[in-house]
RODO-65765 format. One line per field, with one value per atom (N, C-alpha, C): residue in one letter; atom name; x, y, z. Coordinates in steps of 0.02 Angstrom, whole numbers, plus 50000, padded with zeros to 5 digits. Each point is the difference from the previous one (the first is absolute). Layout:
# residues N
aa = (a / ...) $
at = (CA / ...) $
east = (X / ...) $
north = (Y / ...) $
up = (Z / ...) $
//
This chain:
# residues 80
aa = (x / x / x / x / x / x / x / x / x / x / x / x / x / x / x / x / x / x / x / x / x / x / x / x / x / x / x / x / x / x / x / x / x / x / x / x / x / x / x / x / x / x / x / x / x / x / x / x / x / x / x / x / x / x / x / x / x / x / x / x / x / x / x / x / x / x / x / x / x / x / x / x / x / x / x / x / x / x / x / x / x / x / x / x / x / x / x / x / x / x / x / x / x / x / x / x / x / x / x / x / x / x / x / x / x / x / x / x / x / x / x / x / x / x / x / x / x / x / x / x / x / x / x / x / x / x / x / x / x / x / x / x / x / x / x / x / x / x / x / x / x / x / x / x / x / x / x / x / x / x / x / x / x / x / x / x / x / x / x / x / x / x / x / x / x / x / x / x / x / x / x / x / x / x / x / x / x / x / x / x / x / x / x / x / x / x / x / x / x / x / x / x / x / x / x / x / x / x / x / x / x / x / x / x / x / x / x / x / x / x / x / x / x / x / x / x / x / x / x / x / x / x / x / x / x / x / x / x / x / x / x / x / x / x / x / x / x / x / x / x) $
at = (N / CA / C / N / CA / C / N / CA / C / N / CA / C / N / CA / C / N / CA / C / N / CA / C / N / CA / C / N / CA / C / N / CA / C / N / CA / C / N / CA / C / N / CA / C / N / CA / C / N / CA / C / N / CA / C / N / CA / C / N / CA / C / N / CA / C / N / CA / C / N / CA / C / N / CA / C / N / CA / C / N / CA / C / N / CA / C / N / CA / C / N / CA / C / N / CA / C / N / CA / C / N / CA / C / N / CA / C / N / CA / C / N / CA / C / N / CA / C / N / CA / C / N / CA / C / N / CA / C / N / CA / C / N / CA / C / N / CA / C / N / CA / C / N / CA / C / N / CA / C / N / CA / C / N / CA / C / N / CA / C / N / CA / C / N / CA / C / N / CA / C / N / CA / C / N / CA / C / N / CA / C / N / CA / C / N / CA / C / N / CA / C / N / CA / C / N / CA / C / N / CA / C / N / CA / C / N / CA / C / N / CA / C / N / CA / C / N / CA / C / N / CA / C / N / CA / C / N / CA / C / N / CA / C / N / CA / C / N / CA / C / N / CA / C / N / CA / C / N / CA / C / N / CA / C / N / CA / C / N / CA / C / N / CA / C / N / CA / C / N / CA / C / N / CA / C / N / CA / C) $
east = (53515 / 50031 / 49996 / 50047 / 50003 / 49952 / 49966 / 49955 / 50040 / 49975 / 50037 / 50014 / 49953 / 50011 / 50057 / 50001 / 50052 / 50067 / 50000 / 50061 / 50028 / 49957 / 50024 / 50028 / 49969 / 50026 / 50068 / 50007 / 50064 / 50054 / 49983 / 50049 / 50021 / 49952 / 50017 / 50046 / 49986 / 50043 / 50070 / 50003 / 50065 / 50040 / 49966 / 50033 / 50025 / 49959 / 50021 / 50059 / 50001 / 50056 / 50064 / 49995 / 50058 / 50026 / 49954 / 50019 / 50035 / 49972 / 50030 / 50070 / 50008 / 50066 / 50051 / 49978 / 50045 / 50024 / 49955 / 50018 / 50033 / 49995 / 50030 / 50074 / 50037 / 50072 / 50015 / 50060 / 50020 / 50010 / 50006 / 50007 / 50067 / 50053 / 50066 / 50000 / 49967 / 49995 / 49963 / 49947 / 49961 / 50041 / 50038 / 50042 / 50052 / 50034 / 50052 / 49969 / 49942 / 49967 / 49983 / 49976 / 49984 / 50061 / 50056 / 50062 / 50024 / 50000 / 50023 / 49952 / 49936 / 49952 / 50011 / 50011 / 50012 / 50065 / 50053 / 50063 / 49994 / 49964 / 49990 / 49960 / 49952 / 49960 / 50044 / 50043 / 50045 / 50051 / 50030 / 50050 / 49968 / 49941 / 49965 / 49983 / 49979 / 49985 / 50062 / 50056 / 50063 / 50022 / 49994 / 50019 / 49957 / 49936 / 49955 / 50018 / 50015 / 50018 / 50066 / 50048 / 50065 / 49992 / 49962 / 49989 / 49963 / 49949 / 49963 / 50046 / 50042 / 50047 / 50050 / 50024 / 50048 / 49969 / 49938 / 49966 / 49987 / 49978 / 49988 / 50065 / 50055 / 50065 / 50021 / 49989 / 50018 / 49959 / 49936 / 49955 / 50019 / 50026 / 50019 / 49950 / 49954 / 49949 / 50031 / 50047 / 50032 / 50076 / 50024 / 50072 / 50038 / 49968 / 50034 / 50022 / 49966 / 50016 / 50071 / 50018 / 50067 / 50053 / 49986 / 50047 / 50010 / 49946 / 50005 / 50039 / 49991 / 50036 / 50074 / 50018 / 50071 / 50031 / 49963 / 50024 / 50010 / 49954 / 50005 / 50060 / 50013 / 50059 / 50064 / 50002 / 50060 / 50011 / 49946 / 50007 / 50025 / 49977 / 50025 / 50073 / 50021 / 50071 / 50044 / 49975 / 50038 / 50008 / 49951 / 50003 / 50053 / 50007 / 50048 / 50067) $
north = (45043 / 49979 / 49924 / 49973 / 49927 / 49980 / 49946 / 49973 / 49983 / 50019 / 49986 / 49925 / 49958 / 49928 / 49976 / 50025 / 49983 / 50026 / 50060 / 50029 / 49959 / 49976 / 49958 / 49934 / 49971 / 49938 / 50012 / 50056 / 50017 / 50010 / 50031 / 50010 / 49933 / 49954 / 49934 / 49963 / 50006 / 49968 / 50029 / 50066 / 50033 / 49977 / 49996 / 49977 / 49928 / 49957 / 49931 / 49995 / 50041 / 50001 / 50023 / 50052 / 50023 / 49947 / 49966 / 49946 / 49944 / 49982 / 49947 / 50020 / 50062 / 50023 / 50000 / 50015 / 50001 / 49930 / 49951 / 49933 / 49958 / 50022 / 49962 / 50014 / 49950 / 50008 / 50030 / 50023 / 50031 / 49948 / 50026 / 49955 / 49964 / 50034 / 49967 / 49945 / 50012 / 49949 / 49940 / 50011 / 49945 / 49963 / 50037 / 49969 / 49954 / 50024 / 49959 / 49939 / 50010 / 49942 / 49948 / 50022 / 49953 / 49964 / 50036 / 49968 / 49948 / 50017 / 49952 / 49941 / 50012 / 49946 / 49953 / 50028 / 49959 / 49960 / 50033 / 49965 / 49944 / 50012 / 49948 / 49941 / 50015 / 49947 / 49957 / 50031 / 49963 / 49960 / 50030 / 49964 / 49941 / 50010 / 49945 / 49943 / 50017 / 49948 / 49961 / 50036 / 49966 / 49953 / 50023 / 49958 / 49937 / 50007 / 49941 / 49952 / 50026 / 49956 / 49964 / 50036 / 49969 / 49946 / 50014 / 49949 / 49940 / 50012 / 49944 / 49958 / 50033 / 49964 / 49960 / 50029 / 49966 / 49938 / 50007 / 49942 / 49946 / 50020 / 49950 / 49967 / 50037 / 49971 / 49950 / 50015 / 49953 / 49937 / 50008 / 49942 / 49958 / 50031 / 49965 / 50006 / 50046 / 50009 / 50032 / 50044 / 50033 / 49988 / 49941 / 49987 / 50038 / 50018 / 50038 / 50069 / 50024 / 50065 / 49999 / 49946 / 49996 / 49998 / 49968 / 49999 / 50070 / 50037 / 50068 / 50045 / 49990 / 50040 / 49985 / 49936 / 49982 / 50027 / 49999 / 50029 / 50075 / 50033 / 50072 / 50016 / 49959 / 50011 / 49991 / 49950 / 49989 / 50059 / 50026 / 50058 / 50060 / 50010 / 50056 / 49992 / 49938 / 49988 / 50012 / 49983 / 50012 / 50075 / 50039 / 50072 / 50031 / 49975 / 50028 / 49980) $
up = (47691 / 50062 / 50005 / 50038 / 50009 / 50057 / 49989 / 50050 / 50063 / 50060 / 50062 / 50011 / 49980 / 50008 / 49954 / 49939 / 49952 / 50025 / 50028 / 50026 / 50058 / 50043 / 50056 / 49974 / 49949 / 49970 / 49968 / 49965 / 49969 / 50053 / 50055 / 50054 / 50030 / 50008 / 50026 / 49952 / 49936 / 49949 / 50002 / 50006 / 50003 / 50061 / 50058 / 50061 / 49992 / 49970 / 49990 / 49952 / 49949 / 49953 / 50035 / 50041 / 50037 / 50048 / 50033 / 50047 / 49962 / 49942 / 49959 / 49977 / 49981 / 49978 / 50057 / 50060 / 50057 / 50018 / 49997 / 50022 / 49944 / 49938 / 49945 / 49997 / 49976 / 49992 / 49932 / 49992 / 49938 / 49945 / 49939 / 49943 / 50002 / 50023 / 50004 / 50052 / 50055 / 50053 / 49973 / 49964 / 49971 / 49947 / 49961 / 49949 / 50032 / 50051 / 50034 / 50034 / 50031 / 50030 / 49948 / 49943 / 49946 / 49974 / 49993 / 49976 / 50050 / 50064 / 50050 / 50006 / 49993 / 50002 / 49941 / 49941 / 49941 / 50006 / 50024 / 50009 / 50051 / 50054 / 50050 / 49973 / 49958 / 49968 / 49955 / 49961 / 49955 / 50039 / 50050 / 50041 / 50036 / 50026 / 50034 / 49952 / 49940 / 49950 / 49981 / 49992 / 49983 / 50056 / 50061 / 50058 / 50002 / 49989 / 50001 / 49944 / 49941 / 49944 / 50014 / 50028 / 50015 / 50053 / 50052 / 50053 / 49972 / 49959 / 49970 / 49955 / 49960 / 49958 / 50039 / 50055 / 50043 / 50031 / 50025 / 50030 / 49948 / 49940 / 49948 / 49977 / 50003 / 49982 / 50053 / 50063 / 50054 / 49995 / 49986 / 49994 / 49939 / 49949 / 49940 / 49944 / 50006 / 49949 / 49937 / 50010 / 49943 / 50002 / 49982 / 50002 / 49947 / 49945 / 49948 / 50025 / 50049 / 50028 / 50029 / 50034 / 50029 / 49946 / 49943 / 49944 / 49971 / 49994 / 49975 / 50048 / 50064 / 50049 / 49996 / 49994 / 49996 / 49935 / 49945 / 49937 / 50008 / 50034 / 50011 / 50044 / 50051 / 50043 / 49961 / 49957 / 49958 / 49953 / 49972 / 49956 / 50037 / 50062 / 50040 / 50018 / 50014 / 50016 / 49939 / 49940 / 49939 / 49986 / 50019 / 49989 / 50045 / 50061 / 50047 / 49978) $
//
């Protein structure tokens, strides 16, 4: 037979596991949250890099950047 103290501990563990399962989200929900979190992280990093590049271009720290942009615009116009 199982010791009554051990049985009570096992019942507490079982109750805690059931509670944890009830409050946890599903695997698909977690997957979608992770995808959106990752996409937001990438989009935010791109926005910060673009803004930093724009500010540095205005200040004149990276003048070659404006030449590359104009070359890229000319290439796009030639494609059209």
